[in-house]
Every structure is written in structure tokens, then in C-alpha cells.
C-alpha positions as CSV (number, residue, x, y, z in Angstrom):
1,X,43.7,26.2,-25.1
2,X,46.0,23.2,-25.5
3,X,46.5,20.7,-22.8
4,X,49.9,19.3,-21.9
5,X,50.4,15.8,-23.4
6,X,50.1,13.0,-20.9
7,X,53.4,11.5,-19.8
8,X,54.4,8.0,-21.1
9,X,53.8,5.1,-18.8
10,X,57.5,4.4,-18.1
11,X,58.2,8.1,-17.3
12,X,55.3,8.1,-14.9
13,X,56.5,5.0,-13.2
14,X,60.0,6.4,-12.7
15,X,58.7,9.7,-11.4
16,X,56.5,7.9,-8.8
17,X,59.5,5.7,-7.7
18,X,61.7,8.7,-7.2
19,X,59.0,10.7,-5.3
20,X,58.7,13.4,-8.0
21,X,55.1,12.3,-8.6
22,X,52.4,10.5,-6.7
23,X,49.7,8.0,-7.6
24,X,46.4,9.3,-6.3
25,X,42.6,9.3,-6.9
26,X,41.1,12.4,-8.4
27,X,38.2,13.9,-6.4
28,X,36.2,16.8,-7.7
29,X,34.5,19.5,-5.7
30,X,30.7,18.8,-6.2
31,X,30.1,22.6,-6.4
32,X,32.9,23.5,-8.7
33,X,34.4,21.0,-11.2
34,X,37.5,23.3,-11.7
35,X,38.6,22.5,-8.2
36,X,39.7,19.0,-7.3
37,X,41.6,17.3,-4.5
38,X,43.9,14.4,-4.2
39,X,45.0,12.6,-1.0
40,X,48.7,11.7,-0.9
41,X,49.4,9.0,1.7
42,X,51.7,10.5,4.4
43,X,50.7,14.1,3.8
44,X,48.4,15.8,6.4
45,X,46.5,17.9,3.9
46,X,45.1,17.1,0.4
47,X,46.7,18.5,-2.7
48,X,44.7,21.0,-4.7
49,X,44.4,20.6,-8.5
50,X,42.9,23.8,-9.7
51,X,41.7,24.7,-13.2
52,X,41.4,22.9,-16.5
53,X,45.1,23.2,-17.3
54,X,46.3,21.6,-14.1
55,X,43.6,18.9,-14.2
56,X,44.7,17.9,-17.8
57,X,41.5,16.1,-18.7
58,X,41.2,14.1,-15.5
59,X,37.6,13.5,-14.2
60,X,36.1,12.3,-11.0
61,X,37.3,8.9,-10.0
62,X,40.4,8.7,-12.3
63,X,43.5,7.3,-10.8
64,X,46.2,9.8,-11.8
65,X,49.9,10.7,-11.5
66,X,50.2,14.1,-9.8
67,X,53.3,16.3,-9.5
68,X,53.4,19.0,-6.8
69,X,54.1,22.6,-7.7
70,X,57.0,24.6,-6.2
71,X,56.0,25.9,-2.7
72,X,55.8,29.5,-4.0
73,X,52.7,28.5,-5.9
74,X,50.9,26.7,-3.0
75,X,47.7,28.2,-1.9
76,X,46.4,29.4,1.5
77,X,44.4,26.9,3.5
78,X,40.8,28.0,3.8
79,X,38.9,28.0,7.1
80,X,40.0,29.2,10.5
81,X,40.6,25.6,11.8
82,X,42.7,24.3,8.9
83,X,46.1,25.3,10.5
84,X,45.2,23.7,13.8
85,X,44.1,20.5,12.1
86,X,47.4,20.5,10.2
87,X,49.5,20.9,13.3
88,X,47.8,18.0,15.0
89,X,48.2,15.8,11.9
90,X,51.9,16.7,11.6
91,X,52.7,15.5,15.1
92,X,51.1,12.1,14.3
93,X,52.9,11.7,11.0
94,X,56.4,13.0,11.9
95,X,57.7,9.6,12.9
96,X,55.2,7.4,11.1
97,X,57.5,6.1,8.4
98,X,61.0,4.8,8.7
99,X,61.2,3.2,5.2
100,X,64.1,4.1,3.0
101,X,64.1,5.0,-0.7
102,X,63.8,8.1,-2.9
103,X,60.0,8.3,-2.7
104,X,60.0,8.1,1.2
105,X,62.7,10.7,1.4
106,X,60.9,13.0,-1.0
107,X,57.7,12.6,1.1
108,X,59.7,13.5,4.2
109,X,61.0,16.7,2.6
110,X,57.4,17.7,1.6
111,X,56.2,17.1,5.2
112,X,59.1,19.3,6.4
113,X,58.1,22.0,4.0
114,X,54.5,21.8,5.2
115,X,55.6,22.1,8.8
116,X,57.4,25.3,8.0
117,X,54.3,26.6,6.1
118,X,51.3,25.4,8.3
119,X,48.8,27.8,6.6
120,X,49.7,26.5,3.0
121,X,48.0,23.8,0.9
122,X,50.1,22.1,-1.7
123,X,49.0,22.5,-5.3
124,X,49.8,20.3,-8.3
125,X,49.0,19.2,-11.8
126,X,48.0,15.9,-13.5
127,X,50.8,14.2,-15.5
128,X,48.9,11.2,-16.7
129,X,45.7,9.2,-16.2
130,X,46.8,5.8,-14.8
131,X,43.4,4.2,-14.6
132,X,40.2,5.7,-16.1
133,X,37.2,6.3,-14.0
134,X,34.0,4.2,-14.8
135,X,32.3,7.5,-15.2
136,X,33.9,7.9,-18.6
137,X,31.8,5.1,-20.0
138,X,28.5,7.0,-20.0
139,X,27.4,10.5,-18.9
140,X,23.8,11.7,-18.5
141,X,23.3,15.2,-19.6
142,X,21.2,17.9,-21.2
143,X,21.7,18.8,-24.8
144,X,21.6,22.5,-25.6
145,X,19.7,23.4,-28.8
146,X,22.1,26.3,-29.9
147,X,25.4,25.7,-31.7
148,X,28.6,26.3,-29.8
149,X,32.1,27.3,-30.8
150,X,35.1,26.9,-28.4
151,X,36.7,30.2,-27.5
152,X,40.0,30.6,-29.3
153,X,39.5,27.6,-31.6
154,X,38.4,27.5,-35.2
155,X,36.2,24.8,-36.8
156,X,34.7,24.5,-40.2
157,X,31.1,25.6,-40.3
158,X,29.8,22.1,-41.0
159,X,31.3,20.9,-37.7
160,X,29.2,23.1,-35.5
161,X,29.1,22.0,-31.9
162,X,26.3,21.8,-29.3
163,X,26.7,21.7,-25.6
164,X,26.2,18.7,-23.4
165,X,25.7,19.8,-19.8
166,X,26.1,16.8,-17.4
167,X,23.6,16.3,-14.7
168,X,26.5,15.4,-12.4
169,X,28.0,18.7,-11.2
170,X,31.4,17.0,-10.8
171,X,31.7,16.7,-14.6
172,X,32.5,19.7,-16.8
173,X,30.6,20.7,-19.9
174,X,31.2,18.6,-23.0
175,X,30.6,19.2,-26.7
176,X,29.0,17.1,-29.4
177,X,29.2,17.8,-33.2
178,X,25.9,18.3,-34.8
179,X,26.9,16.2,-37.7
180,X,27.5,13.2,-35.4
181,X,24.0,13.2,-34.0
182,X,21.7,10.4,-35.1
183,X,18.7,11.5,-37.2
184,X,16.2,11.0,-34.4
185,X,18.4,13.1,-32.1
186,X,18.5,16.0,-34.6
187,X,14.8,15.9,-34.9
188,X,14.3,15.9,-31.2
189,X,16.6,18.8,-30.8
190,X,14.6,20.8,-33.3
191,X,11.5,19.9,-31.4
192,X,13.1,21.1,-28.1
193,X,14.2,17.8,-26.5
194,X,17.1,18.2,-24.1
195,X,17.9,15.0,-22.3
196,X,20.4,12.6,-23.7
197,X,22.7,9.8,-22.6
198,X,26.2,10.3,-24.0
199,X,29.5,8.5,-23.7
200,X,32.4,10.7,-22.8
201,X,35.6,10.6,-24.9
202,X,38.3,13.1,-24.0
203,X,40.2,14.6,-27.0
204,X,43.9,15.8,-27.0
205,X,44.2,19.5,-27.3
206,X,40.6,20.6,-26.7
207,X,39.3,22.7,-23.8
208,X,36.1,20.6,-23.6
209,X,35.8,16.8,-23.7
210,X,34.1,15.5,-26.8
211,X,31.2,13.1,-26.5
212,X,28.8,11.3,-28.8
213,X,25.1,10.4,-28.3
214,X,24.5,6.7,-27.6
215,X,20.9,7.0,-26.5
216,X,18.2,9.7,-26.4
217,X,16.0,9.5,-23.3
218,X,13.4,12.2,-24.0
219,X,12.4,15.6,-22.8
220,X,14.1,16.8,-19.7
221,X,10.9,18.1,-18.1
222,X,9.1,14.7,-18.3
223,X,9.2,12.2,-15.4
224,X,9.8,9.0,-17.5
225,X,13.0,10.3,-19.1
226,X,14.3,11.4,-15.7
227,X,13.7,8.0,-14.2
228,X,15.3,6.3,-17.2
229,X,18.3,8.6,-16.8
230,X,18.8,7.6,-13.2
231,X,18.5,3.9,-14.1
232,X,20.9,4.2,-17.0
233,X,23.5,6.2,-15.0
234,X,23.6,3.6,-12.2
235,X,23.5,0.6,-14.5
236,X,20.2,-0.6,-13.0
237,X,18.6,-3.3,-15.2
238,X,15.1,-2.5,-16.2
239,X,14.6,-5.2,-18.9
240,X,12.2,-8.1,-18.4
241,X,13.6,-11.4,-17.1
242,X,15.1,-13.6,-19.8
243,X,13.3,-16.8,-20.8
244,X,16.3,-18.8,-19.4
245,X,15.7,-17.2,-16.0
246,X,12.0,-17.8,-16.0
247,X,12.5,-21.4,-17.0
248,X,14.2,-21.9,-13.5
249,X,10.9,-21.3,-11.7
250,X,8.6,-24.2,-10.8
251,X,5.3,-24.6,-12.7
252,X,2.3,-22.5,-11.6
253,X,0.3,-22.8,-9.5
254,X,2.9,-23.8,-7.0
255,X,2.1,-25.7,-3.8
256,X,4.3,-26.5,-0.9
257,X,5.8,-30.0,-1.5
258,X,5.0,-32.7,1.1
259,X,8.7,-33.2,2.0
260,X,9.0,-29.5,3.1
261,X,6.6,-30.2,6.0
262,X,8.9,-33.0,7.1
263,X,12.1,-30.9,7.1
264,X,10.9,-27.6,8.4
265,X,9.4,-26.5,11.7
266,X,5.6,-26.0,11.4
267,X,4.7,-22.5,12.8
268,X,1.3,-22.2,11.2
269,X,-0.5,-22.2,14.6
270,X,1.8,-19.4,15.9
271,X,0.5,-15.8,15.9
272,X,2.5,-14.5,12.9
273,X,1.9,-11.3,11.0
274,X,3.6,-9.3,8.3
275,X,5.2,-5.9,9.1
276,X,4.5,-4.6,5.5
277,X,1.6,-2.3,4.7
278,X,-1.6,-3.5,3.0
279,X,-0.4,-2.1,-0.3
280,X,2.9,-4.1,-0.3
281,X,3.5,-6.5,-3.1
282,X,6.5,-8.3,-1.5
283,X,5.5,-10.1,1.7
284,X,8.9,-11.6,2.4
285,X,9.3,-11.0,6.2
286,X,7.1,-11.3,9.3
287,X,7.1,-11.3,13.0
288,X,5.6,-13.8,15.5
289,X,4.9,-13.8,19.2
290,X,4.5,-16.7,21.7
291,X,3.8,-16.6,25.4
292,X,6.4,-18.9,27.0
293,X,5.4,-18.1,30.6
294,X,3.7,-15.4,32.6
295,X,6.7,-13.2,32.3
296,X,8.4,-14.4,29.1
297,X,7.4,-13.9,25.5
298,X,9.3,-15.2,22.5
299,X,9.5,-12.8,19.5
300,X,10.7,-14.4,16.3
301,X,11.6,-12.8,12.9
302,X,10.7,-14.8,9.8
303,X,12.5,-14.3,6.4
304,X,11.3,-15.8,3.2
305,X,13.6,-18.7,2.0
306,X,14.3,-17.5,-1.5
307,X,17.1,-20.0,-1.9
308,X,14.4,-22.7,-2.2
309,X,13.7,-21.4,-5.7
310,X,17.1,-19.9,-6.7
311,X,19.7,-22.7,-7.2
312,X,23.4,-21.8,-7.4
313,X,24.9,-20.8,-10.8
314,X,21.6,-21.1,-12.6
315,X,20.4,-18.4,-15.1
316,X,18.1,-17.0,-12.4
317,X,20.9,-16.9,-9.9
318,X,23.2,-15.1,-12.3
319,X,20.5,-12.5,-13.2
320,X,19.6,-11.9,-9.5
321,X,23.3,-11.3,-8.8
322,X,23.4,-8.6,-11.5
323,X,20.2,-6.9,-10.3
324,X,21.3,-7.2,-6.6
325,X,18.1,-5.9,-5.0
326,X,14.6,-4.6,-5.7
327,X,14.6,-1.1,-7.0
328,X,11.6,1.2,-6.5
329,X,10.9,4.3,-8.5
330,X,7.8,6.6,-8.3
331,X,6.1,4.7,-11.1
332,X,7.8,1.3,-11.3
333,X,9.2,-1.6,-9.3
334,X,12.2,-3.3,-10.8
335,X,12.4,-6.7,-9.0
336,X,15.5,-8.7,-8.3
337,X,13.5,-11.9,-8.8
338,X,10.4,-12.6,-10.9
339,X,7.0,-13.3,-9.5
340,X,6.0,-16.9,-8.9
């Protein structure tokens, strides 16, 4: 199977301006990657992009240019309530836009066509990928141990392929040449490993995107590789804090400076208790209760003042911004800030 070549940037721009194409975000059905939908502003129903040919190498999250098919190829709306939902949406969008221009008039014609075909869903195909999805940078998947040959395509024997099955069901199967695998990856495949982290690189004219291994995570049935896969896929930093960040901390053992007693309200004699369990390692919030009168009690919430130790634009501040929050896994805690 050969894909259609992506349109040049200028051709795409002109098609969008004239209303022959639309700039949309590509959304994939989580249960079937061959079925994707795009929302066109001003249309009451999403456009269906069905099959590898029509999707033309687009993946979840890509911003693409889509051209609608002739109405004879549109599909039937699924579900008993779809037509009713459509009619209600049509009433609200009929007089929404008064703007002029070819794109607006084209959109109006499509809405009119939809109003005459209330049980139809527009279909279309991808002309070009305008902005690539961040998901293209790295894909977590399972490496199959058996060689694979694309149906209808011929390769030399030394370029045998193996399958990469993404853990994300919105991504289609990919292929990796055995020869491109690093030595350790080949050895692990021989020993039965099947969990790798691979970067996705689409290739013109191929039915499956081609990828290459950038990191082997381990055996798929083991917990540690599974945790590492989740951390890697979501760009969660698992490395230790840098020496530059640690140098921002005060020397241990740390004691409350005398000036802090002068600038803060002293609540040490107030009944204050943590709401965290006994096994907690981060005691950063608490509650207190005071009896103000026979009928009035004051409940206060106390939050740790981390800004006392994290000054703006320091190495520690920059690293904390990257980490964003504490991350807890079944076997590890990945803190946003180091211990003091």
C-alpha cells in the first residue's frame, strides 16, 4: 500500500482559505486506531477519518488539514439519538455566523447539506500534517520476537522487520528493522524480552510507521520495567537531584532562625495535628482547632511554607518546576523537592 503524498504547505494554506479543507486536531478512537474523528468549528457533527489510507499517517494529537469526501461517501450516524442531537445542533448553528469569505460560504454549504441528510456523518481524508503531535517523539511498546514482512511489499532478507505493538491503543502497529537494533536489544529479544521504548518516525509509502529503539526497559512481565515505561512515556523525571539544586538547601541540621519567630505568628500552643497517616513521609499540612467561645470554634488549615527554602530562579526552583509535583509509584516516591 502506498500513501498519498502530503500536500505542500502553500497548497494546504490556499485550500483552507477557500474552504476546500479544514485545519483540525486528529483524535483517534481508543478502541480502534483505524477510526478517527475531527471537529470542524461550525459543523454540528464530527468528521470521520476511517482507515489507514484516509488517515495518511496522521496519529493522535496531530494538527492536520482535512478534505471532506463527496456526500455520496458519507457514512450513517451510529446510535438512535444521533439524528436528534444533530437537529438540535443545526438550529443553534443556522444563524451563528455572518462572516463573509469563501471559507465561511463553504461551511454554510456543508451545513445545508447536513440539514438535508440528518442521518449522515461527513467523512474525509488527511491532506497534510500541519503540526506534529508530541506523541511522535517517543512511543512505549512491546517488541515481538518473530520477524515480520509487510503484506504486498518486498524487502531484502537482511532487512527483516519485527513488530512494535504500542501500549497506547490509539497508535497503530509499527515496525523496526532487526539490523537497526542495538546489540543489547538483539540479545534481549533472543532471551525473550519484549518491552522497549521507541521513537516513532513515519515513512513515505509504507503501510506501517517505522521506528527505532532508543531505550530497552526490560521484560514486559516485570514490575520495574512497567513503572519505568509509565515514567518515560509521561516525561516524569526519576533522576536524583543535581548537585546545583542540592547546594540551594541550608546546611543540616537545620534549625528555625530567630528572626522567623519575630515575623511569624506563634501557634505552638494551639492544638495542631497532621491529617496524614503514621506511615507518611511528607508532613506538609495540618489542622488546628481553638475554642473561641461556648458556641464558636476556630478551625485552621496549615500548609508548609516551602517558599522559605526555594528562592525564585535558583537551580532548585527550576528543577522543581520541571518535576511539578511528587509522584508516587507502587515501589518508589519521586519527590518534587529534596529532603532537608
